C-alpha positions as CSV (number, residue, x, y, z in Angstrom):
1,X,8.6,1.0,26.6
2,X,8.7,-2.4,28.1
3,X,12.0,-4.2,28.0
4,X,12.2,-7.3,25.8
5,X,8.9,-6.7,24.0
6,X,6.5,-4.1,22.8
7,X,2.9,-4.3,24.0
8,X,0.3,-3.6,21.4
9,X,-3.2,-2.2,22.0
10,X,-5.8,-2.2,19.2
11,X,-8.6,0.4,18.7
12,X,-11.4,-1.0,16.5
13,X,-12.3,-4.7,17.0
14,X,-14.2,-5.2,13.8
15,X,-13.2,-7.8,11.2
16,X,-10.2,-5.9,10.0
17,X,-8.9,-5.1,13.5
18,X,-9.1,-8.8,14.3
19,X,-7.3,-9.6,11.1
20,X,-4.4,-7.3,12.0
21,X,-4.0,-8.9,15.4
22,X,-4.0,-12.4,13.9
23,X,-1.4,-11.3,11.4
24,X,1.0,-10.0,13.9
25,X,0.4,-12.2,17.0
26,X,3.5,-14.3,16.4
27,X,6.0,-11.5,15.7
28,X,9.0,-11.8,18.0
29,X,9.3,-8.9,20.4
30,X,5.6,-8.1,20.4
31,X,2.8,-8.9,22.8
32,X,-0.9,-8.1,22.4
33,X,-1.9,-6.5,25.7
34,X,-5.2,-4.6,25.2
35,X,-8.1,-4.0,22.8
36,X,-10.8,-1.4,22.7
37,X,-14.1,-0.8,20.8
38,X,-17.3,1.2,21.4
39,X,-19.0,-2.2,21.2
40,X,-17.6,-3.6,24.5
41,X,-19.0,-7.1,23.7
42,X,-16.9,-7.2,20.6
43,X,-13.8,-6.0,22.4
44,X,-14.2,-8.6,25.2
45,X,-14.6,-11.4,22.6
46,X,-11.4,-10.4,20.8
47,X,-9.6,-9.8,24.1
48,X,-10.3,-13.3,25.2
49,X,-8.9,-14.7,22.0
50,X,-5.6,-13.0,22.6
51,X,-5.4,-13.0,26.4
52,X,-5.7,-9.2,26.5
53,X,-7.5,-6.5,28.5
54,X,-10.7,-5.0,26.9
55,X,-11.9,-1.4,27.0
56,X,-14.3,0.9,25.3
57,X,-12.0,3.4,23.5
58,X,-8.6,5.0,23.1
59,X,-8.5,6.5,26.6
60,X,-9.1,3.1,28.2
61,X,-6.2,1.7,26.0
62,X,-3.8,4.5,27.0
63,X,-4.5,3.8,30.7
64,X,-2.5,0.6,30.3
65,X,1.2,1.3,30.8
66,X,2.1,-1.9,28.9
67,X,0.6,-0.6,25.7
68,X,3.6,0.8,23.7
69,X,2.0,0.6,20.2
70,X,-1.5,1.7,19.3
71,X,-3.0,0.0,16.3
72,X,-5.9,1.9,14.7
73,X,-8.5,-0.1,12.7
74,X,-11.3,2.5,12.9
75,X,-13.1,4.4,10.0
76,X,-11.0,6.9,8.2
77,X,-12.6,10.1,9.6
78,X,-11.1,9.1,13.1
79,X,-7.6,8.4,12.0
80,X,-5.9,11.8,12.3
81,X,-7.2,12.7,15.7
82,X,-6.7,9.3,17.3
83,X,-3.2,9.1,15.9
84,X,-2.3,12.5,17.3
85,X,-3.7,11.6,20.7
86,X,-1.7,8.4,20.8
87,X,1.5,10.0,19.7
88,X,1.1,12.7,22.3
89,X,0.6,10.0,24.9
90,X,4.1,8.6,23.9
91,X,2.9,5.6,21.9
92,X,4.1,4.4,18.6
93,X,1.2,4.1,16.1
94,X,0.2,1.6,13.4
95,X,-2.5,3.4,11.4
96,X,-4.8,1.8,8.9
97,X,-4.9,3.8,5.7
98,X,-5.8,6.6,4.9
99,X,-3.6,8.5,7.4
100,X,-6.2,11.3,7.4
101,X,-9.1,12.6,5.3
102,X,-7.2,15.7,4.1
103,X,-3.6,16.7,3.3
104,X,-3.7,19.4,6.0
105,X,-4.7,16.8,8.7
106,X,-2.1,14.3,7.4
107,X,0.5,17.0,7.6
108,X,-0.5,17.7,11.3
109,X,-0.1,14.0,12.0
110,X,3.3,14.0,10.4
111,X,4.4,17.0,12.5
112,X,3.2,15.3,15.7
113,X,5.1,12.1,14.8
114,X,8.3,14.1,14.2
115,X,7.9,16.1,17.5
116,X,7.1,13.0,19.5
117,X,10.0,11.0,18.4
118,X,7.7,8.0,18.1
119,X,7.3,5.7,15.1
120,X,4.3,6.0,12.8
121,X,3.6,3.4,10.2
122,X,0.6,3.7,7.7
123,X,-0.8,0.4,6.6
124,X,0.1,0.8,2.9
125,X,0.5,-2.9,2.4
126,X,1.7,-2.7,-1.2
127,X,4.9,-1.2,0.1
128,X,5.5,-4.5,1.7
129,X,4.5,-6.8,-1.1
130,X,7.4,-9.0,-2.4
131,X,6.4,-8.8,-6.0
132,X,6.4,-5.0,-6.1
133,X,9.6,-5.0,-4.1
134,X,11.2,-7.1,-6.7
135,X,10.1,-4.7,-9.5
136,X,11.7,-1.8,-7.4
137,X,14.9,-3.8,-7.1
138,X,15.1,-4.6,-10.8
139,X,14.5,-0.9,-11.6
140,X,17.3,0.2,-9.2
141,X,19.6,-2.4,-10.9
142,X,18.8,-1.0,-14.3
143,X,17.3,-4.1,-15.7
144,X,14.0,-2.2,-15.9
145,X,13.7,1.5,-16.6
146,X,11.6,3.6,-14.3
147,X,8.1,3.3,-15.6
148,X,6.8,6.1,-17.9
149,X,3.2,4.8,-17.5
150,X,1.4,3.4,-14.5
151,X,-2.1,1.9,-15.1
152,X,-4.3,0.3,-12.4
153,X,-7.7,-1.1,-13.0
154,X,-9.6,-2.3,-10.0
155,X,-13.1,-3.9,-10.4
156,X,-13.7,-4.5,-6.7
157,X,-16.5,-6.1,-4.8
158,X,-19.4,-4.2,-3.2
159,X,-21.1,-7.5,-2.1
160,X,-20.6,-6.7,1.6
161,X,-21.1,-2.9,1.4
162,X,-24.7,-2.4,2.0
163,X,-26.5,0.9,1.5
164,X,-25.9,2.0,5.1
165,X,-22.2,1.0,5.2
166,X,-19.9,3.9,6.2
167,X,-17.8,3.3,3.1
168,X,-20.5,5.2,1.0
169,X,-20.5,8.2,3.3
170,X,-17.8,10.6,2.2
171,X,-18.0,12.4,5.6
172,X,-16.7,9.1,7.2
173,X,-14.7,7.5,4.4
174,X,-13.5,10.5,2.4
175,X,-14.8,8.8,-0.8
176,X,-13.3,6.1,-3.0
177,X,-10.1,8.0,-3.8
178,X,-9.3,8.7,-0.1
179,X,-10.6,5.4,1.4
180,X,-9.1,3.0,-1.2
181,X,-7.2,4.9,-3.9
182,X,-4.5,5.9,-1.5
183,X,-3.1,2.4,-1.7
184,X,-2.4,2.9,-5.5
185,X,-1.4,6.6,-5.4
186,X,1.3,5.4,-3.0
187,X,2.3,2.5,-5.1
188,X,2.6,4.8,-8.1
189,X,4.8,7.1,-6.1
190,X,7.0,4.2,-5.0
191,X,7.3,2.8,-8.6
192,X,7.6,6.1,-10.5
193,X,9.8,7.7,-7.8
194,X,7.8,10.9,-7.6
195,X,4.7,12.7,-6.3
196,X,2.4,13.7,-9.2
197,X,2.0,17.4,-10.0
198,X,-1.6,17.5,-11.2
199,X,-4.7,15.3,-11.4
200,X,-7.8,15.2,-13.5
201,X,-10.6,12.8,-12.6
202,X,-14.2,11.6,-13.1
203,X,-16.7,10.1,-10.7
204,X,-19.7,8.1,-11.7
205,X,-22.8,7.3,-9.5
206,X,-24.9,4.2,-9.7
207,X,-28.5,5.0,-10.7
208,X,-30.2,6.5,-7.6
209,X,-27.2,5.7,-5.5
210,X,-23.7,6.8,-4.4
211,X,-20.5,7.3,-6.4
212,X,-19.2,3.7,-7.1
213,X,-16.8,4.3,-9.9
214,X,-13.9,6.8,-10.2
215,X,-11.0,7.3,-12.5
216,X,-8.0,9.6,-12.1
217,X,-5.1,10.5,-14.4
218,X,-2.0,11.9,-12.6
219,X,0.9,13.6,-14.3
220,X,4.2,13.0,-12.6
221,X,7.4,15.1,-13.0
222,X,9.2,14.3,-16.3
223,X,6.0,13.4,-18.1
224,X,5.2,10.0,-16.5
225,X,1.5,9.4,-16.5
226,X,-0.5,7.3,-14.0
227,X,-4.1,6.2,-14.5
228,X,-6.1,4.8,-11.6
229,X,-9.6,3.3,-12.0
230,X,-11.7,1.9,-9.1
231,X,-15.2,0.5,-9.3
232,X,-17.0,-1.1,-6.4
233,X,-19.6,-2.9,-8.5
234,X,-18.8,-6.6,-8.5
235,X,-19.5,-9.9,-6.7
236,X,-16.5,-11.2,-4.8
237,X,-16.0,-14.0,-7.3
238,X,-16.1,-11.6,-10.2
239,X,-13.4,-9.2,-8.8
240,X,-10.4,-8.5,-11.0
241,X,-7.4,-6.2,-10.9
242,X,-4.6,-5.4,-13.2
243,X,-1.5,-3.2,-12.9
244,X,0.5,-2.4,-16.0
245,X,3.9,-0.6,-15.9
246,X,5.4,0.6,-19.2
247,X,9.2,0.6,-18.9
248,X,9.8,1.5,-22.6
249,X,11.6,-1.6,-23.9
250,X,9.8,-3.7,-21.2
251,X,6.4,-4.1,-19.6
252,X,5.2,-5.5,-16.2
253,X,1.7,-6.9,-15.9
254,X,0.8,-7.6,-12.2
255,X,-2.5,-9.1,-11.2
256,X,-4.5,-8.7,-8.0
257,X,-4.9,-5.6,-5.7
258,X,-2.8,-7.8,-3.3
259,X,-0.3,-8.8,-6.0
260,X,0.4,-12.4,-6.3
261,X,1.6,-12.9,-9.8
262,X,3.4,-10.8,-12.4
263,X,4.8,-11.1,-15.9
264,X,7.6,-9.0,-17.2
265,X,8.4,-8.9,-21.0
266,X,11.4,-7.1,-22.2
267,X,13.7,-6.6,-25.3
268,X,17.4,-6.7,-24.3
269,X,21.0,-7.1,-25.5
270,X,23.5,-9.9,-24.8
271,X,24.5,-8.6,-21.3
272,X,20.8,-8.0,-20.3
273,X,19.8,-11.5,-21.5
274,X,22.5,-13.0,-19.3
275,X,21.4,-11.0,-16.3
276,X,17.7,-11.9,-16.8
277,X,18.6,-15.6,-17.0
278,X,20.3,-15.4,-13.5
279,X,17.1,-14.1,-11.8
280,X,15.8,-17.6,-10.7
281,X,18.9,-18.1,-8.7
282,X,18.2,-14.8,-6.9
283,X,14.5,-15.5,-6.0
284,X,15.0,-15.3,-2.3
285,X,16.9,-12.1,-2.5
286,X,14.6,-10.3,-4.9
287,X,11.5,-11.2,-3.0
288,X,12.8,-10.6,0.4
289,X,10.8,-8.3,2.7
290,X,11.8,-8.2,6.4
291,X,8.9,-9.6,8.5
292,X,7.3,-11.4,5.5
293,X,7.4,-15.1,6.0
294,X,7.6,-16.8,2.5
295,X,5.5,-19.9,1.9
296,X,8.2,-21.7,0.0
297,X,6.0,-21.7,-3.2
298,X,7.4,-18.5,-4.5
299,X,9.3,-18.8,-7.8
300,X,10.8,-16.8,-10.6
301,X,11.0,-18.3,-14.1
302,X,12.7,-16.8,-17.1
303,X,12.6,-17.6,-20.8
304,X,14.9,-15.9,-23.3
305,X,14.1,-16.1,-27.0
306,X,17.4,-15.1,-28.5
307,X,17.6,-13.2,-31.8
308,X,13.8,-12.8,-31.8
309,X,14.0,-9.3,-33.2
310,X,17.2,-9.2,-35.3
311,X,20.1,-6.8,-34.9
312,X,18.8,-3.6,-36.4
313,X,18.5,-0.8,-33.9
314,X,15.0,-0.3,-32.3
315,X,14.0,3.2,-31.4
316,X,11.2,4.7,-29.3
317,X,10.7,8.1,-27.7
318,X,14.1,9.2,-29.0
319,X,16.0,6.3,-27.6
320,X,17.8,3.8,-30.0
321,X,19.2,0.4,-28.9
322,X,20.2,-2.9,-30.3
323,X,18.0,-5.3,-28.4
324,X,17.6,-8.6,-30.4
325,X,16.6,-10.8,-27.5
326,X,13.1,-11.2,-26.1
327,X,12.7,-12.1,-22.4
328,X,9.6,-13.3,-20.5
329,X,9.8,-13.5,-16.7
330,X,7.1,-14.8,-14.4
331,X,7.2,-13.8,-10.7
332,X,4.7,-16.0,-8.8
333,X,3.9,-15.8,-5.1
334,X,1.5,-18.7,-5.4
335,X,-1.2,-17.2,-7.6
336,X,-4.7,-16.1,-6.5
337,X,-4.8,-18.9,-3.9
338,X,-2.1,-17.2,-2.1
339,X,-3.8,-13.8,-1.8
340,X,-5.0,-14.2,1.8
341,X,-1.6,-15.3,2.9
342,X,0.2,-12.6,1.0
343,X,-2.1,-10.0,2.5
344,X,-1.6,-11.3,6.0
345,X,2.2,-11.4,5.6
346,X,2.3,-7.9,4.2
347,X,0.5,-6.5,7.2
348,X,3.0,-8.6,9.4
349,X,5.9,-7.0,7.4
350,X,4.5,-3.5,8.0
351,X,4.2,-4.1,11.7
352,X,7.7,-5.6,11.7
353,X,9.0,-2.4,10.1
354,X,7.5,-0.4,13.0
355,X,9.1,-2.7,15.6
356,X,12.5,-2.4,13.8
357,X,12.4,1.4,13.9
358,X,10.9,1.6,17.4
359,X,13.7,-0.6,18.8
360,X,16.7,0.2,16.6
361,X,15.9,3.6,14.9
362,X,15.5,4.5,11.3
363,X,12.6,5.5,9.1
364,X,9.8,3.0,8.2
365,X,9.0,2.3,4.5
366,X,5.4,3.4,4.9
367,X,6.0,6.5,7.0
368,X,4.0,9.6,7.7
369,X,5.3,11.3,4.5
370,X,4.0,8.2,2.5
371,X,0.6,8.7,4.1
372,X,0.6,12.4,3.5
373,X,1.5,12.3,-0.2
374,X,-1.1,9.6,-0.9
375,X,-3.8,11.6,0.8
376,X,-2.8,14.8,-1.0
377,X,-3.1,13.0,-4.4
378,X,-6.5,11.5,-3.3
379,X,-7.8,14.9,-2.2
380,X,-6.7,16.5,-5.4
381,X,-8.4,13.7,-7.4
382,X,-11.6,14.1,-5.4
383,X,-11.7,17.9,-6.0
384,X,-10.9,17.4,-9.7
385,X,-13.9,15.0,-10.1
386,X,-16.1,17.5,-8.3
387,X,-15.0,20.5,-10.4
388,X,-14.6,18.8,-13.7
389,X,-11.2,20.4,-14.0
390,X,-7.5,19.6,-13.4
391,X,-6.3,20.2,-9.9
392,X,-2.7,20.6,-8.7
393,X,-1.4,18.3,-6.0
394,X,-0.4,20.5,-3.2
395,X,1.6,19.4,-0.2
396,X,1.1,21.6,2.9
397,X,4.0,24.1,3.6
398,X,6.9,22.5,5.4
399,X,5.9,18.9,4.6
400,X,8.6,18.2,2.1
401,X,10.8,15.3,3.1
């Protein structure tokens, strides 16, 4: 490890790899030292932009002693083996999701990370999103109950995914649940606080083409239910996403697969109303994510409609409370216009987490176990859709945290 800074080498110089380097280039304690790609022209172009060395693959990258961290932005089928090789070479790893194509391979990666003593961060950017982090904090404080329902609908764009794109090839991408769904299986685990026990799923193919729409229902311990729908069928301008969390006496509605705006509505008592009203003064604290540079446009607004529901007890699912006041909270990171900046800063925060753990110890938020559990759920969903039957979510032996 180089004193005073960590050198970063990137494998995969496509659009996303370039995006990652741009997002992290200004992180203190980090220097971009090398890039590699099978397309050497592409590698040389990106290297020139960052004043780095260029190579044709991971071996070329590992030959540089000033590469302390390997960032992987290659197709999913390469992630497990490249990560293991980099860890064995004594490097920390920042791996684009998914961590692997199967739970067994993800477990192998986790074992290697533990044995190597190096830090592994999986690019589950939702873990580093300030809006979701605020929901987690409000849940930990008891203002929100842990969700009993998690729903996510993703009408995503296929505008840049031509027929020959690797995304449509399950041998290279793992399919939609593995390639993209892992983001939201991981988010559900973070917000519900558990790994699901079982999954049932359906996959739909476009006429004469590949599977482009999938839906999965995952049952979590204690009866919480998570529903995930992904369709890659839209133009960019017609994309839309919505996450809904049912907290019982409250609900969170969060828009965008990179969340930028959320609304929380809740019924509460006198003490709760006073606590909700104090949230705007806590905006910076609630939205704080280390390594995420706020724009200054973030805001939390609260409106309390007192005595909107009367003083008679309200009951649901066996719980009775006196909650006469209705609360509406808006958490805004800048709306849809802020999406690109929020995405970039979330990647930056994930990389900052790696640097923090590499230099000071600790476990990153999106660690190998997060990568493993998301892949295990995605794999179970894929098998459930193929079989038309419920499948259990199975973590490989010895992989429990």
